[in-house]
C-alpha positions, 0 to 999 in steps of 0.5 A: 509471434502472437503464440510465442508472446502468449506462451511467454506470458503464461510462463511468467504467470506460472513462475509468479504463482510458484514464487508466491507459493514458495514465498520467494518474493524477490523472484516473484517481483522479477517475474511479475514485473516482466509480465506487466512490461509485456503490456496489456490489461491485467486480469483481477488475479494478475493485478493481485499478484502484482500487489502481493509481490511488491507488498511483501518485498517492500513490507520486509524493508519497511519493517527493517527500516523501523527496527534500525531507526528505533535502535538508533533513536534509543541510543540517541536518547541515551546520549550516545554520540553519533560516532559510536560504532553501533549508531554508525552500523544502524546508519549504514543499514538504514541507508541501504534499506532506504535505497532499496525502498526508493528503488522498489517503490519507484519501480512499482509506481512506474509499472502502474503509470506506464503500463496498467493504469492507462488500460483501466482509466475511464474503462473499468472502475474497479481496476482504476480504483485498485491502481490509484490506491496502490499509487497512494500506498507506495507514495505513502511508504516513500513519505515514511522514509523522506524528509523536508521538501522530498517528504512534502512532495510524496505527501502531495502525490499520495494524497492526490492518488488516494483522492482520485481513487476515493472519488471513483470508488464512492461513486462507482463501487458499492460500499461493501466492495472489498477494494473500496473498503481497502482504500478507505482503510489505507486512506484513513491510515494516511490521515492518521499516521502521515497527516497527523489528523485523527479526526479526519482519519476517524471520519473516513473510517467511520463513514466507510464502516457505516456505509458498508454495514448497511449493505453487508447483506448484498455481499457476494460469497467470493468477496464476503471474507475479504470485506468483513476482514477489512471492516473489522480492521476499520473498527479496530482502528476506530476503537484505538484512535478514539481511545487515544483522542480521549486519553489526550483530552484527559491529559 
């Protein structure tokens, strides 16, 4: 039985990789979901496949949601009535996209809580930070499409997940570690875009960048590229956010 389980796992892993190369992300999600549901600890490469699969299928739908929402807002600003066929079409598409997003985000959050986070908690800091960061990200995505009490609930859950990841990362991962930096990047975006708190967003991004730059010489070759790329993104966001705050101050 063990042999057949190992064979199935290898088959699913290979199919996941092939689906990624072919950019068939819907198929990639199906394969990696089945792989995770088999149970057991994921290797760093396997957890990256989980991340890539859902990031792509969710990312395309987040983009679609922004497009149809902007289309409808433009018509609304022009004084077009809600009964207009164009606005009705945008409403129809937005509802379909929201349904997809809630299903996909719910699926990955269940996979994390039920299968992979329990294998990492209090055992492996890197994996624990990775999975709690993912939870924060997907609750953040749900926040973007939610309203009222549901939105507040998603904000709270995203904040709790990010805080749990941040507490572990800042005590057990080196400042230039790419997972710690990626967390700081998304945590700062959460403050800026969701909580509308540019000061805290800049503080998180600035602290992460400065701490990493002092230890950049200690980066391993295999993670140097990832870390430096995220540091650049942190700096770009800081430049943009600081500029926007200065412009608002002048106004």
